[in-house]
FIKOLZA-1660 file (N, C-alpha, C; in steps of 0.1 Angstrom, whole numbers, plus 5000, padded with zeros to 4 digits):
% residues 262
   i   px   py   pz ch aa at
   1 5008 4988 5000  A  X  N
   1 5000 5000 5000  A  X CA
   1 5009 5013 5000  A  X  C
   2 5020 5012 5008  A  X  N
   2 5029 5024 5008  A  X CA
   2 5034 5027 4995  A  X  C
   3 5038 5017 4987  A  X  N
   3 5043 5019 4973  A  X CA
   3 5033 5024 4964  A  X  C
   4 5020 5022 4966  A  X  N
   4 5010 5027 4957  A  X CA
   4 5006 5041 4960  A  X  C
   5 5010 5047 4972  A  X  N
   5 5005 5060 4976  A  X CA
   5 5010 5071 4966  A  X  C
   6 5023 5071 4962  A  X  N
   6 5027 5082 4953  A  X CA
   6 5019 5081 4940  A  X  C
   7 5017 5069 4934  A  X  N
   7 5009 5068 4922  A  X CA
   7 4995 5073 4924  A  X  C
   8 4989 5070 4935  A  X  N
   8 4975 5074 4938  A  X CA
   8 4974 5090 4939  A  X  C
   9 4984 5095 4946  A  X  N
   9 4985 5110 4947  A  X CA
   9 4986 5117 4934  A  X  C
  10 4995 5111 4925  A  X  N
  10 4997 5117 4912  A  X CA
  10 4985 5116 4904  A  X  C
  11 4978 5104 4904  A  X  N
  11 4966 5103 4896  A  X CA
  11 4955 5113 4901  A  X  C
  12 4954 5115 4914  A  X  N
  12 4945 5125 4919  A  X CA
  12 4948 5138 4914  A  X  C
  13 4960 5142 4913  A  X  N
  13 4964 5155 4908  A  X CA
  13 4960 5156 4893  A  X  C
  14 4962 5145 4886  A  X  N
  14 4959 5146 4872  A  X CA
  14 4944 5148 4870  A  X  C
  15 4936 5141 4878  A  X  N
  15 4921 5142 4876  A  X CA
  15 4916 5156 4881  A  X  C
  16 4924 5162 4889  A  X  N
  16 4920 5176 4894  A  X CA
  16 4925 5187 4884  A  X  C
  17 4932 5183 4874  A  X  N
  17 4937 5192 4864  A  X CA
  17 4950 5197 4867  A  X  C
  18 4957 5192 4877  A  X  N
  18 4971 5196 4881  A  X CA
  18 4981 5186 4875  A  X  C
  19 4993 5191 4872  A  X  N
  19 5003 5183 4867  A  X CA
  19 5011 5177 4878  A  X  C
  20 5013 5164 4878  A  X  N
  20 5020 5158 4890  A  X CA
  20 5035 5160 4889  A  X  C
  21 5041 5161 4901  A  X  N
  21 5056 5162 4902  A  X CA
  21 5061 5148 4904  A  X  C
  22 5072 5145 4897  A  X  N
  22 5079 5132 4898  A  X CA
  22 5093 5134 4904  A  X  C
  23 5098 5124 4910  A  X  N
  23 5112 5125 4916  A  X CA
  23 5122 5128 4905  A  X  C
  24 5132 5136 4909  A  X  N
  24 5143 5139 4899  A  X CA
  24 5151 5127 4897  A  X  C
  25 5161 5128 4887  A  X  N
  25 5170 5117 4884  A  X CA
  25 5163 5106 4877  A  X  C
  26 5153 5109 4870  A  X  N
  26 5145 5098 4863  A  X CA
  26 5150 5096 4849  A  X  C
  27 5162 5100 4846  A  X  N
  27 5167 5098 4832  A  X CA
  27 5165 5109 4823  A  X  C
  28 5170 5108 4811  A  X  N
  28 5168 5119 4801  A  X CA
  28 5155 5119 4794  A  X  C
  29 5150 5131 4790  A  X  N
  29 5138 5132 4783  A  X CA
  29 5141 5139 4770  A  X  C
  30 5137 5134 4759  A  X  N
  30 5139 5140 4745  A  X CA
  30 5125 5142 4739  A  X  C
  31 5122 5154 4734  A  X  N
  31 5110 5157 4728  A  X CA
  31 5112 5159 4713  A  X  C
  32 5106 5151 4705  A  X  N
  32 5108 5151 4691  A  X CA
  32 5095 5155 4684  A  X  C
  33 5096 5159 4671  A  X  N
  33 5084 5161 4663  A  X CA
  33 5083 5174 4656  A  X  C
  34 5071 5178 4652  A  X  N
  34 5068 5189 4643  A  X CA
  34 5063 5201 4651  A  X  C
  35 5055 5210 4645  A  X  N
  35 5051 5222 4651  A  X CA
  35 5041 5220 4663  A  X  C
  36 5034 5209 4663  A  X  N
  36 5025 5206 4674  A  X CA
  36 5033 5202 4686  A  X  C
  37 5045 5196 4684  A  X  N
  37 5054 5193 4695  A  X CA
  37 5062 5205 4699  A  X  C
  38 5066 5213 4690  A  X  N
  38 5075 5225 4693  A  X CA
  38 5067 5236 4699  A  X  C
  39 5053 5236 4697  A  X  N
  39 5045 5246 4704  A  X CA
  39 5041 5258 4696  A  X  C
  40 5042 5256 4682  A  X  N
  40 5037 5267 4674  A  X CA
  40 5023 5270 4677  A  X  C
  41 5020 5283 4679  A  X  N
  41 5006 5287 4683  A  X CA
  41 5005 5290 4698  A  X  C
  42 5015 5285 4706  A  X  N
  42 5014 5287 4721  A  X CA
  42 5021 5299 4726  A  X  C
  43 5028 5306 4717  A  X  N
  43 5035 5318 4722  A  X CA
  43 5048 5315 4730  A  X  C
  44 5054 5326 4735  A  X  N
  44 5066 5325 4744  A  X CA
  44 5076 5316 4738  A  X  C
  45 5081 5320 4725  A  X  N
  45 5090 5311 4718  A  X CA
  45 5104 5314 4724  A  X  C
  46 5112 5303 4724  A  X  N
  46 5125 5303 4729  A  X CA
  46 5134 5312 4720  A  X  C
  47 5142 5320 4727  A  X  N
  47 5152 5328 4719  A  X CA
  47 5162 5318 4713  A  X  C
  48 5165 5320 4700  A  X  N
  48 5175 5311 4693  A  X CA
  48 5168 5299 4687  A  X  C
  49 5155 5297 4689  A  X  N
  49 5149 5285 4682  A  X CA
  49 5145 5288 4668  A  X  C
  50 5146 5301 4664  A  X  N
  50 5144 5304 4650  A  X CA
  50 5131 5299 4644  A  X  C
  51 5132 5293 4632  A  X  N
  51 5120 5288 4624  A  X CA
  51 5114 5276 4631  A  X  C
  52 5122 5270 4640  A  X  N
  52 5116 5258 4647  A  X CA
  52 5105 5262 4657  A  X  C
  53 5106 5275 4662  A  X  N
  53 5096 5281 4670  A  X CA
  53 5092 5272 4682  A  X  C
  54 5102 5269 4690  A  X  N
  54 5100 5261 4702  A  X CA
  54 5094 5270 4714  A  X  C
  55 5082 5267 4718  A  X  N
  55 5076 5275 4728  A  X CA
  55 5078 5270 4742  A  X  C
  56 5080 5279 4751  A  X  N
  56 5081 5275 4766  A  X CA
  56 5068 5271 4771  A  X  C
  57 5057 5273 4764  A  X  N
  57 5044 5268 4768  A  X CA
  57 5040 5255 4762  A  X  C
  58 5049 5249 4754  A  X  N
  58 5047 5237 4747  A  X CA
  58 5047 5225 4757  A  X  C
  59 5039 5215 4753  A  X  N
  59 5038 5203 4762  A  X CA
  59 5052 5197 4766  A  X  C
  60 5062 5197 4758  A  X  N
  60 5075 5191 4763  A  X CA
  60 5081 5199 4775  A  X  C
  61 5080 5212 4774  A  X  N
  61 5085 5220 4786  A  X CA
  61 5076 5218 4798  A  X  C
  62 5063 5216 4796  A  X  N
  62 5055 5214 4808  A  X CA
  62 5057 5200 4814  A  X  C
  63 5060 5190 4805  A  X  N
  63 5064 5177 4810  A  X CA
  63 5077 5177 4818  A  X  C
  64 5087 5184 4812  A  X  N
  64 5100 5185 4818  A  X CA
  64 5099 5192 4832  A  X  C
  65 5091 5202 4833  A  X  N
  65 5089 5209 4846  A  X CA
  65 5083 5200 4856  A  X  C
  66 5074 5191 4852  A  X  N
  66 5067 5182 4861  A  X CA
  66 5075 5170 4865  A  X  C
  67 5084 5165 4857  A  X  N
  67 5090 5153 4861  A  X CA
  67 5100 5154 4873  A  X  C
  68 5110 5162 4873  A  X  N
  68 5118 5167 4862  A  X CA
  68 5128 5156 4858  A  X  C
  69 5133 5156 4845  A  X  N
  69 5143 5146 4841  A  X CA
  69 5157 5151 4845  A  X  C
  70 5166 5141 4844  A  X  N
  70 5180 5145 4846  A  X CA
  70 5186 5154 4836  A  X  C
  71 5180 5153 4824  A  X  N
  71 5184 5162 4813  A  X CA
  71 5172 5163 4803  A  X  C
  72 5170 5174 4797  A  X  N
  72 5159 5176 4788  A  X CA
  72 5165 5181 4774  A  X  C
  73 5161 5175 4764  A  X  N
  73 5165 5178 4750  A  X CA
  73 5152 5181 4742  A  X  C
  74 5152 5192 4734  A  X  N
  74 5140 5196 4727  A  X CA
  74 5143 5199 4713  A  X  C
  75 5146 5189 4705  A  X  N
  75 5149 5192 4690  A  X CA
  75 5136 5193 4681  A  X  C
  76 5124 5191 4687  A  X  N
  76 5112 5193 4679  A  X CA
  76 5113 5206 4671  A  X  C
  77 5107 5206 4659  A  X  N
  77 5109 5218 4650  A  X CA
  77 5097 5219 4641  A  X  C
  78 5092 5231 4640  A  X  N
  78 5081 5234 4631  A  X CA
  78 5084 5230 4617  A  X  C
  79 5075 5223 4610  A  X  N
  79 5077 5219 4596  A  X CA
  79 5083 5205 4595  A  X  C
  80 5087 5199 4606  A  X  N
  80 5093 5186 4605  A  X CA
  80 5084 5175 4600  A  X  C
  81 5089 5166 4592  A  X  N
  81 5082 5154 4587  A  X CA
  81 5088 5142 4594  A  X  C
  82 5083 5131 4591  A  X  N
  82 5090 5118 4597  A  X CA
  82 5104 5117 4592  A  X  C
  83 5107 5121 4580  A  X  N
  83 5121 5120 4575  A  X CA
  83 5130 5130 4583  A  X  C
  84 5125 5142 4585  A  X  N
  84 5133 5152 4593  A  X CA
  84 5135 5147 4607  A  X  C
  85 5126 5140 4613  A  X  N
  85 5128 5135 4627  A  X CA
  85 5139 5125 4627  A  X  C
  86 5138 5115 4617  A  X  N
  86 5149 5105 4617  A  X CA
  86 5162 5111 4613  A  X  C
  87 5163 5120 4604  A  X  N
  87 5176 5125 4599  A  X CA
  87 5182 5136 4607  A  X  C
  88 5173 5144 4615  A  X  N
  88 5179 5156 4621  A  X CA
  88 5176 5157 4636  A  X  C
  89 5167 5148 4642  A  X  N
  89 5164 5150 4656  A  X CA
  89 5168 5139 4666  A  X  C
  90 5174 5129 4661  A  X  N
  90 5177 5117 4670  A  X CA
  90 5191 5118 4676  A  X  C
  91 5198 5128 4674  A  X  N
  91 5212 5129 4679  A  X CA
  91 5214 5128 4694  A  X  C
  92 5204 5133 4702  A  X  N
  92 5205 5133 4716  A  X CA
  92 5200 5120 4722  A  X  C
  93 5194 5111 4715  A  X  N
  93 5189 5098 4720  A  X CA
  93 5201 5089 4723  A  X  C
  94 5199 5081 4734  A  X  N
  94 5209 5071 4737  A  X CA
  94 5204 5062 4748  A  X  C
  95 5213 5054 4753  A  X  N
  95 5209 5044 4763  A  X CA
  95 5204 5050 4776  A  X  C
  96 5208 5063 4779  A  X  N
  96 5203 5070 4791  A  X CA
  96 5190 5077 4789  A  X  C
  97 5185 5076 4777  A  X  N
  97 5172 5083 4774  A  X CA
  97 5161 5074 4781  A  X  C
  98 5153 5081 4790  A  X  N
  98 5142 5074 4797  A  X CA
  98 5129 5076 4791  A  X  C
  99 5127 5088 4785  A  X  N
  99 5114 5092 4780  A  X CA
  99 5115 5099 4766  A  X  C
 100 5108 5095 4757  A  X  N
 100 5107 5102 4744  A  X CA
 100 5092 5105 4741  A  X  C
 101 5090 5118 4737  A  X  N
 101 5076 5121 4732  A  X CA
 101 5078 5125 4717  A  X  C
 102 5067 5123 4710  A  X  N
 102 5068 5125 4695  A  X CA
 102 5054 5129 4690  A  X  C
 103 5053 5139 4683  A  X  N
 103 5041 5142 4675  A  X CA
 103 5046 5145 4660  A  X  C
 104 5042 5137 4651  A  X  N
 104 5046 5138 4637  A  X CA
 104 5037 5131 4628  A  X  C
 105 5037 5135 4615  A  X  N
 105 5029 5129 4605  A  X CA
 105 5021 5139 4597  A  X  C
 106 5017 5151 4603  A  X  N
 106 5009 5161 4596  A  X CA
 106 5016 5167 4584  A  X  C
 107 5029 5169 4586  A  X  N
 107 5036 5176 4574  A  X CA
 107 5038 5166 4563  A  X  C
 108 5039 5153 4566  A  X  N
 108 5041 5143 4556  A  X CA
 108 5029 5143 4546  A  X  C
 109 5017 5145 4551  A  X  N
 109 5005 5145 4543  A  X CA
 109 5001 5159 4538  A  X  C
 110 5009 5169 4541  A  X  N
 110 5007 5182 4535  A  X CA
 110 4997 5191 4543  A  X  C
 111 4999 5191 4556  A  X  N
 111 4989 5198 4565  A  X CA
 111 4988 5213 4561  A  X  C
 112 4999 5220 4558  A  X  N
 112 4997 5234 4555  A  X CA
 112 4990 5236 4542  A  X  C
 113 4993 5228 4532  A  X  N
 113 4986 5229 4519  A  X CA
 113 4971 5226 4521  A  X  C
 114 4968 5216 4529  A  X  N
 114 4954 5212 4531  A  X CA
 114 4946 5224 4537  A  X  C
 115 4952 5230 4548  A  X  N
 115 4945 5241 4554  A  X CA
 115 4944 5253 4546  A  X  C
 116 4955 5256 4538  A  X  N
 116 4954 5267 4529  A  X CA
 116 4943 5266 4519  A  X  C
 117 4942 5254 4513  A  X  N
 117 4932 5251 4503  A  X CA
 117 4918 5252 4509  A  X  C
 118 4916 5247 4521  A  X  N
 118 4903 5248 4527  A  X CA
 118 4899 5262 4532  A  X  C
 119 4909 5270 4535  A  X  N
 119 4906 5284 4539  A  X CA
 119 4903 5292 4527  A  X  C
 120 4910 5291 4516  A  X  N
 120 4909 5300 4505  A  X CA
 120 4900 5295 4494  A  X  C
 121 4896 5282 4494  A  X  N
 121 4888 5277 4483  A  X CA
 121 4875 5272 4488  A  X  C
 122 4866 5267 4479  A  X  N
 122 4853 5263 4482  A  X CA
 122 4853 5249 4488  A  X  C
 123 4841 5244 4491  A  X  N
 123 4839 5232 4498  A  X CA
 123 4844 5220 4489  A  X  C
 124 4841 5220 4476  A  X  N
 124 4845 5209 4468  A  X CA
 124 4861 5208 4467  A  X  C
 125 4867 5219 4466  A  X  N
 125 4882 5219 4465  A  X CA
 125 4888 5214 4478  A  X  C
 126 4882 5219 4489  A  X  N
 126 4887 5214 4502  A  X CA
 126 4885 5199 4504  A  X  C
 127 4874 5194 4500  A  X  N
 127 4871 5180 4501  A  X CA
 127 4881 5172 4492  A  X  C
 128 4884 5176 4480  A  X  N
 128 4893 5169 4471  A  X CA
 128 4907 5169 4478  A  X  C
 129 4911 5180 4483  A  X  N
 129 4925 5181 4489  A  X CA
 129 4925 5172 4502  A  X  C
 130 4914 5172 4510  A  X  N
 130 4914 5163 4521  A  X CA
 130 4914 5149 4517  A  X  C
 131 4907 5145 4506  A  X  N
 131 4907 5132 4502  A  X CA
 131 4921 5127 4497  A  X  C
 132 4928 5136 4491  A  X  N
 132 4942 5133 4487  A  X CA
 132 4951 5130 4499  A  X  C
 133 4949 5138 4509  A  X  N
 133 4957 5136 4522  A  X CA
 133 4953 5123 4528  A  X  C
 134 4940 5120 4528  A  X  N
 134 4935 5107 4534  A  X CA
 134 4941 5095 4526  A  X  C
 135 4942 5096 4513  A  X  N
 135 4948 5085 4505  A  X CA
 135 4963 5083 4509  A  X  C
 136 4970 5094 4511  A  X  N
 136 4984 5094 4516  A  X CA
 136 4985 5087 4530  A  X  C
 137 4976 5090 4539  A  X  N
 137 4976 5085 4552  A  X CA
 137 4974 5069 4551  A  X  C
 138 4965 5065 4543  A  X  N
 138 4962 5051 4541  A  X CA
 138 4974 5043 4534  A  X  C
 139 4979 5049 4524  A  X  N
 139 4988 5042 4515  A  X CA
 139 5003 5044 4518  A  X  C
 140 5007 5055 4523  A  X  N
 140 5021 5058 4524  A  X CA
 140 5026 5061 4539  A  X  C
 141 5017 5068 4546  A  X  N
 141 5022 5072 4560  A  X CA
 141 5025 5060 4569  A  X  C
 142 5018 5049 4568  A  X  N
 142 5022 5038 4578  A  X CA
 142 5036 5034 4577  A  X  C
 143 5042 5032 4565  A  X  N
 143 5056 5028 4564  A  X CA
 143 5065 5039 4569  A  X  C
 144 5062 5051 4567  A  X  N
 144 5070 5062 4573  A  X CA
 144 5070 5062 4588  A  X  C
 145 5058 5060 4594  A  X  N
 145 5058 5059 4608  A  X CA
 145 5065 5047 4613  A  X  C
 146 5064 5036 4607  A  X  N
 146 5072 5024 4611  A  X CA
 146 5087 5027 4611  A  X  C
 147 5092 5033 4601  A  X  N
 147 5106 5036 4600  A  X CA
 147 5110 5046 4612  A  X  C
 148 5101 5055 4615  A  X  N
 148 5104 5065 4625  A  X CA
 148 5105 5058 4639  A  X  C
 149 5095 5050 4642  A  X  N
 149 5095 5044 4655  A  X CA
 149 5106 5034 4656  A  X  C
 150 5110 5027 4646  A  X  N
 150 5121 5018 4646  A  X CA
 150 5134 5025 4649  A  X  C
 151 5136 5036 4642  A  X  N
 151 5148 5044 4644  A  X CA
 151 5149 5049 4658  A  X  C
 152 5138 5054 4664  A  X  N
 152 5138 5058 4678  A  X CA
 152 5141 5047 4688  A  X  C
 153 5135 5035 4686  A  X  N
 153 5137 5024 4694  A  X CA
 153 5152 5019 4693  A  X  C
 154 5158 5020 4681  A  X  N
 154 5172 5015 4680  A  X CA
 154 5181 5025 4687  A  X  C
 155 5178 5038 4687  A  X  N
 155 5187 5047 4693  A  X CA
 155 5185 5049 4708  A  X  C
 156 5173 5046 4713  A  X  N
 156 5170 5047 4727  A  X CA
 156 5163 5035 4732  A  X  C
 157 5170 5024 4733  A  X  N
 157 5164 5011 4736  A  X CA
 157 5157 5010 4750  A  X  C
 158 5161 5019 4759  A  X  N
 158 5156 5018 4773  A  X CA
 158 5145 5028 4775  A  X  C
 159 5141 5036 4765  A  X  N
 159 5132 5047 4767  A  X CA
 159 5117 5042 4766  A  X  C
 160 5108 5049 4773  A  X  N
 160 5094 5048 4771  A  X CA
 160 5091 5058 4760  A  X  C
 161 5084 5054 4750  A  X  N
 161 5081 5063 4738  A  X CA
 161 5066 5065 4738  A  X  C
 162 5063 5078 4739  A  X  N
 162 5049 5083 4739  A  X CA
 162 5047 5090 4726  A  X  C
 163 5038 5085 4718  A  X  N
 163 5034 5092 4705  A  X CA
 163 5021 5099 4707  A  X  C
 164 5022 5112 4708  A  X  N
 164 5010 5120 4710  A  X CA
 164 5004 5124 4696  A  X  C
 165 4991 5122 4695  A  X  N
 165 4984 5125 4683  A  X CA
 165 4980 5140 4681  A  X  C
 166 4971 5142 4672  A  X  N
 166 4966 5155 4669  A  X CA
 166 4951 5156 4673  A  X  C
 167 4946 5168 4677  A  X  N
 167 4932 5169 4680  A  X CA
 167 4924 5172 4668  A  X  C
 168 4911 5170 4669  A  X  N
 168 4902 5175 4658  A  X CA
 168 4902 5190 4660  A  X  C
 169 4903 5197 4648  A  X  N
 169 4904 5212 4649  A  X CA
 169 4891 5219 4652  A  X  C
 170 4880 5213 4648  A  X  N
 170 4868 5220 4648  A  X CA
 170 4857 5213 4656  A  X  C
 171 4848 5221 4662  A  X  N
 171 4836 5216 4668  A  X CA
 171 4825 5215 4657  A  X  C
 172 4815 5207 4660  A  X  N
 172 4804 5206 4650  A  X CA
 172 4796 5218 4648  A  X  C
 173 4795 5227 4658  A  X  N
 173 4788 5239 4656  A  X CA
 173 4796 5249 4649  A  X  C
 174 4789 5259 4643  A  X  N
 174 4796 5269 4635  A  X CA
 174 4799 5282 4644  A  X  C
 175 4809 5289 4639  A  X  N
 175 4812 5302 4646  A  X CA
 175 4821 5310 4636  A  X  C
 176 4823 5323 4639  A  X  N
 176 4832 5331 4631  A  X CA
 176 4845 5325 4630  A  X  C
 177 4850 5323 4618  A  X  N
 177 4863 5318 4615  A  X CA
 177 4864 5302 4616  A  X  C
 178 4852 5296 4617  A  X  N
 178 4851 5282 4618  A  X CA
 178 4850 5274 4605  A  X  C
 179 4850 5281 4594  A  X  N
 179 4848 5274 4581  A  X CA
 179 4834 5268 4579  A  X  C
 180 4831 5263 4568  A  X  N
 180 4818 5258 4565  A  X CA
 180 4816 5244 4572  A  X  C
 181 4804 5240 4573  A  X  N
 181 4801 5227 4579  A  X CA
 181 4808 5216 4571  A  X  C
 182 4807 5217 4558  A  X  N
 182 4813 5206 4549  A  X CA
 182 4829 5206 4551  A  X  C
 183 4835 5218 4552  A  X  N
 183 4849 5218 4554  A  X CA
 183 4853 5212 4568  A  X  C
 184 4845 5216 4578  A  X  N
 184 4848 5211 4591  A  X CA
 184 4847 5196 4592  A  X  C
 185 4837 5191 4585  A  X  N
 185 4835 5176 4585  A  X CA
 185 4846 5169 4578  A  X  C
 186 4851 5175 4567  A  X  N
 186 4861 5168 4559  A  X CA
 186 4875 5168 4567  A  X  C
 187 4877 5180 4574  A  X  N
 187 4890 5181 4581  A  X CA
 187 4890 5172 4594  A  X  C
 188 4879 5172 4601  A  X  N
 188 4878 5163 4613  A  X CA
 188 4878 5148 4609  A  X  C
 189 4872 5145 4598  A  X  N
 189 4873 5131 4593  A  X CA
 189 4888 5127 4590  A  X  C
 190 4895 5137 4584  A  X  N
 190 4909 5134 4582  A  X CA
 190 4917 5133 4595  A  X  C
 191 4914 5141 4605  A  X  N
 191 4921 5140 4618  A  X CA
 191 4918 5126 4624  A  X  C
 192 4906 5121 4623  A  X  N
 192 4903 5108 4628  A  X CA
 192 4910 5097 4621  A  X  C
 193 4911 5098 4608  A  X  N
 193 4919 5088 4600  A  X CA
 193 4934 5088 4604  A  X  C
 194 4939 5100 4606  A  X  N
 194 4953 5101 4610  A  X CA
 194 4955 5095 4624  A  X  C
 195 4946 5098 4633  A  X  N
 195 4947 5093 4646  A  X CA
 195 4947 5078 4646  A  X  C
 196 4937 5072 4639  A  X  N
 196 4936 5057 4639  A  X CA
 196 4948 5051 4633  A  X  C
 197 4953 5056 4622  A  X  N
 197 4964 5051 4615  A  X CA
 197 4977 5051 4624  A  X  C
 198 4979 5063 4630  A  X  N
 198 4991 5064 4639  A  X CA
 198 4990 5055 4651  A  X  C
 199 4978 5054 4657  A  X  N
 199 4976 5045 4668  A  X CA
 199 4979 5030 4664  A  X  C
 200 4975 5026 4653  A  X  N
 200 4977 5012 4648  A  X CA
 200 4992 5010 4646  A  X  C
 201 4999 5019 4640  A  X  N
 201 5014 5017 4638  A  X CA
 201 5022 5018 4651  A  X  C
 202 5017 5027 4660  A  X  N
 202 5024 5027 4673  A  X CA
 202 5023 5014 4680  A  X  C
 203 5011 5009 4680  A  X  N
 203 5009 4996 4687  A  X CA
 203 5017 4985 4681  A  X  C
 204 5018 4985 4667  A  X  N
 204 5026 4975 4661  A  X CA
 204 5041 4976 4664  A  X  C
 205 5045 4988 4667  A  X  N
 205 5059 4991 4670  A  X CA
 205 5062 4989 4685  A  X  C
 206 5052 4987 4693  A  X  N
 206 5054 4985 4707  A  X CA
 206 5057 4998 4715  A  X  C
 207 5052 5009 4709  A  X  N
 207 5052 5022 4716  A  X CA
 207 5038 5026 4719  A  X  C
 208 5037 5036 4728  A  X  N
 208 5024 5040 4733  A  X CA
 208 5018 5052 4726  A  X  C
 209 5006 5050 4721  A  X  N
 209 4999 5061 4714  A  X CA
 209 4990 5069 4725  A  X  C
 210 4991 5082 4725  A  X  N
 210 4984 5090 4734  A  X CA
 210 4974 5098 4725  A  X  C
 211 4961 5094 4726  A  X  N
 211 4950 5101 4718  A  X CA
 211 4945 5113 4726  A  X  C
 212 4946 5125 4720  A  X  N
 212 4942 5137 4727  A  X CA
 212 4929 5142 4722  A  X  C
 213 4922 5135 4713  A  X  N
 213 4909 5140 4707  A  X CA
 213 4899 5142 4718  A  X  C
 214 4897 5132 4727  A  X  N
 214 4887 5134 4738  A  X CA
 214 4890 5146 4747  A  X  C
 215 4903 5148 4750  A  X  N
 215 4906 5159 4759  A  X CA
 215 4903 5172 4752  A  X  C
 216 4905 5173 4739  A  X  N
 216 4902 5186 4732  A  X CA
 216 4888 5187 4728  A  X  C
 217 4880 5177 4730  A  X  N
 217 4865 5178 4726  A  X CA
 217 4859 5190 4734  A  X  C
 218 4852 5198 4726  A  X  N
 218 4845 5210 4732  A  X CA
 218 4854 5222 4733  A  X  C
 219 4867 5220 4729  A  X  N
 219 4877 5231 4730  A  X CA
 219 4884 5234 4717  A  X  C
 220 4879 5228 4706  A  X  N
 220 4884 5232 4693  A  X CA
 220 4879 5245 4688  A  X  C
 221 4882 5248 4676  A  X  N
 221 4877 5261 4670  A  X CA
 221 4862 5260 4670  A  X  C
 222 4855 5270 4676  A  X  N
 222 4841 5272 4679  A  X CA
 222 4838 5266 4692  A  X  C
 223 4848 5261 4700  A  X  N
 223 4845 5256 4713  A  X CA
 223 4848 5267 4723  A  X  C
 224 4846 5264 4736  A  X  N
 224 4848 5274 4747  A  X CA
 224 4852 5267 4760  A  X  C
 225 4863 5271 4766  A  X  N
 225 4874 5279 4760  A  X CA
 225 4881 5272 4749  A  X  C
 226 4886 5280 4740  A  X  N
 226 4892 5275 4728  A  X CA
 226 4906 5271 4730  A  X  C
 227 4910 5259 4727  A  X  N
 227 4924 5254 4729  A  X CA
 227 4931 5253 4716  A  X  C
 228 4924 5256 4705  A  X  N
 228 4930 5256 4691  A  X CA
 228 4928 5269 4685  A  X  C
 229 4939 5275 4679  A  X  N
 229 4938 5288 4672  A  X CA
 229 4930 5287 4659  A  X  C
 230 4921 5296 4657  A  X  N
 230 4915 5298 4643  A  X CA
 230 4925 5305 4634  A  X  C
 231 4921 5310 4623  A  X  N
 231 4930 5318 4615  A  X CA
 231 4934 5331 4622  A  X  C
 232 4947 5332 4625  A  X  N
 232 4952 5343 4633  A  X CA
 232 4964 5349 4626  A  X  C
 233 4969 5360 4632  A  X  N
 233 4982 5366 4627  A  X CA
 233 4992 5365 4638  A  X  C
 234 5004 5359 4636  A  X  N
 234 5008 5354 4623  A  X CA
 234 5001 5342 4619  A  X  C
 235 5000 5340 4606  A  X  N
 235 4992 5328 4601  A  X CA
 235 4998 5315 4604  A  X  C
 236 5011 5315 4607  A  X  N
 236 5018 5302 4611  A  X CA
 236 5013 5297 4624  A  X  C
 237 5007 5306 4632  A  X  N
 237 5001 5301 4645  A  X CA
 237 4987 5296 4643  A  X  C
 238 4981 5297 4632  A  X  N
 238 4967 5293 4629  A  X CA
 238 4966 5277 4629  A  X  C
 239 4955 5273 4634  A  X  N
 239 4952 5258 4634  A  X CA
 239 4962 5250 4641  A  X  C
 240 4967 5255 4652  A  X  N
 240 4976 5248 4661  A  X CA
 240 4970 5250 4676  A  X  C
 241 4974 5241 4684  A  X  N
 241 4970 5242 4698  A  X CA
 241 4977 5255 4705  A  X  C
 242 4969 5262 4713  A  X  N
 242 4974 5273 4719  A  X CA
 242 4979 5269 4733  A  X  C
 243 4983 5279 4741  A  X  N
 243 4989 5276 4754  A  X CA
 243 4979 5268 4763  A  X  C
 244 4966 5271 4762  A  X  N
 244 4957 5263 4770  A  X CA
 244 4956 5248 4765  A  X  C
 245 4957 5246 4752  A  X  N
 245 4957 5233 4747  A  X CA
 245 4969 5225 4751  A  X  C
 246 4980 5231 4752  A  X  N
 246 4992 5224 4757  A  X CA
 246 4991 5221 4772  A  X  C
 247 4986 5231 4780  A  X  N
 247 4986 5230 4794  A  X CA
 247 4975 5220 4799  A  X  C
 248 4963 5220 4793  A  X  N
 248 4952 5213 4797  A  X CA
 248 4949 5201 4789  A  X  C
 249 4954 5200 4777  A  X  N
 249 4952 5189 4768  A  X CA
 249 4964 5180 4767  A  X  C
 250 4974 5185 4760  A  X  N
 250 4986 5176 4757  A  X CA
 250 4994 5172 4769  A  X  C
 251 4998 5181 4778  A  X  N
 251 5007 5177 4789  A  X CA
 251 5000 5168 4799  A  X  C
 252 4988 5170 4803  A  X  N
 252 4982 5160 4812  A  X CA
 252 4980 5147 4806  A  X  C
 253 4977 5146 4793  A  X  N
 253 4975 5134 4786  A  X CA
 253 4988 5126 4786  A  X  C
 254 4999 5132 4783  A  X  N
 254 5012 5126 4783  A  X CA
 254 5016 5121 4797  A  X  C
 255 5014 5129 4807  A  X  N
 255 5018 5126 4820  A  X CA
 255 5009 5114 4826  A  X  C
 256 4997 5115 4823  A  X  N
 256 4988 5104 4827  A  X CA
 256 4992 5091 4820  A  X  C
 257 4995 5091 4807  A  X  N
 257 5000 5079 4800  A  X CA
 257 5013 5074 4806  A  X  C
 258 5022 5083 4809  A  X  N
 258 5034 5078 4816  A  X CA
 258 5032 5072 4829  A  X  C
 259 5023 5078 4837  A  X  N
 259 5019 5072 4850  A  X CA
 259 5013 5058 4849  A  X  C
 260 5005 5056 4838  A  X  N
 260 4998 5044 4836  A  X CA
 260 5008 5033 4832  A  X  C
 261 5019 5036 4826  A  X  N
 261 5029 5027 4822  A  X CA
 261 5027 5023 4807  A  X  C
 262 5037 5016 4801  A  X  N
 262 5036 5013 4787  A  X CA
 262 5028 5000 4785  A  X  C
% end
């Protein structure tokens, strides 16, 4: 019973919306991935992070503050694809790496082009572009994810790997800046396909998928409070999780998954 007490206290903190604190010296933590991992849209960008736009409000920083790890490495970068992760972000992984988080796949399927098309064009053009992205997710993305997970496991054989997914961007109801009902449906369907595909490949690779869709439900664009940015200035912050999304969606989901075990 004494051994269970810290876990029960941490779980209570999670359920109350607080982030649990873990003992120090728990090994190294490496945060990999794309703009959803680096925190684009969450503000407070690190000096020197340049185009990678690593935010101090991003879920990796929040996780690192809550653990804390013996060392924290944050190579996640806006615009990164699975190829970029494998070729440019794995340098700090090693036998001492205890935790790896990863969000990736959106750029492989052309997330920016999909959103640009759906914002600037009509319903039919948006649906066609979303359908092309869906075909890529079904036909090509699985092999890319497999290679990425295998590369991470090879470099960090002792690490727990958490693959955090993407939220649905839109609520079913309409609002200013929320796009048409047809566009919202097409984009949310694409998010579901991406989540299901990523979850399946993560399971096959023996890594843990962390689905954030339920946590973000009611807090997408047209939700309240909104955890996802609509079209904003700068436009690069658009359609990404904001600071609330990282603090109340991503970080608790990752920490709860870590607590639950692989």
